[in-house]
N, C-alpha and C positions, 0 to 999 in steps of 0.2 A: 629191485635192482635191475638196471638195464642189462641188455645182452652182453655189451662189452665189458662191464664190470664183473658179471658172472664168468665170462670167458677168462679174464684176468685172474680172478680168484681160483679158478680151476687149474690154471697153469702152475700155481705155487710160486716159484721164483720168477721174478721179471727183472728187467734191467732198466734203471733210470739213467738218462743221459742229461747231464747239464753242461755248461760252458764255463771255462776258466780262461778268460781273455779269448783267444782264438782257438784254444785247445778243447775239444770235446772230452768229457770225463764220464765214464760209464762205470756203474757199480751195481751189484745185485741187491735187490730188495725182496722182501717176502710178506711183510705185514702190511695190511690194508684194511680199511673199514668204509662202509657207507654210513654216512651221517647227514641227515637233512637232505637226502637225495644226491649227495656229492661223494666222490671217491676221495678218501683221506689217506695220507701216507704220514709217516713219522720219522724224525731223525733227531739228532742232538744238535744244539746250537754250538757245540764245541767242534764239530766236524766240518771239513772243507766243503761238503755238499751244501750245508746251510748257508755258508757265505756266498757260494756260487748262486744259489737260489735268490738271495737278496740282491746280488748284483745283476743277475739276468734271470727273470722268472720263467723264461721259455724252457720247457722240458720236452723230452720224448721218452716214451716207455715202449719196450719191445719184449715180447715173450712168445714162446712156442708151446703148443699143446702136444699131448702124447699122440694125437691122431695126425700130426703134420700141418696143422693150421697155425698161423701165427697172427699176432696182433701188433699194431703200432698205434700209439696214442700220442698226439702232439697237443700240448695245452700250456696254459699259463698256471704256475704254482702260486697259490694265495695262502700266505701264512694266517692261521686262525689262532689267536692268543687266548681264546676262551677256555676256561677250566672244564666246561662240560664237553667240549670237543675232545680234549685230552682224556677225560675220564671214559668217554665212549670208546675211544681207541684202545685204551687199556683193557676195557671189559670185552671187546671183540678179539683181542690178542693177549690172553692172560700170561703168556710167556714173557711178554715185555715187562711185567711187573717186577721182575728181578733186576731190570736195568733202569727203569724210570718210574717216576711218580708224577702226578699232575702238578705238584707244587715243588719239584726238585730244582727249578730254575734252569734246567738244561733241555728238558723234553719240549720239542716243537712239533706241532702237527700242521699240515698244509693240505689244501684240496686242490684238485685240478678244475679249472675254469676255461671257458672260451676255447674248447678243444674239439678235436676230431679223432674218432677211433675207427681204424680199418682192420677188419678181420679178413685175412687172405688165405688162399691155398693154391697149390699147383693145379687143382682140378675144378675149382668153382670160381665164380665171379666174386670179387671183393664185396664185403658188406660194410657200408659206411654209416657211422652214426655221429652226429654233431651234438655237442652239449655246451 
């Protein structure tokens, strides 16, 4: 797993920003998975966030670590309809199994592509990784 994925995982809660028309929409996320070298996230196709991702797949993620560093990730969200991607997400995040199953018709997983992650702090130069 890349440094930026490890950093994001260590933060626990992170905030995903989408757009609804001209209005940014931010919400907390916590479940993530690395599958086939990509960072995967999960949502329900019944939620507004999924409709927003379909309309405009450009997203940003932001999180802050306990030591005062923060990360910003800008990327394109790509929906992955494959059952194996959904199953991998559920295995990596067992607590989700009480909400979703790979075949429930509402679980959606997506990965981040064509992006840039920047880890910053007040005392060190930013570290940028593209993917």
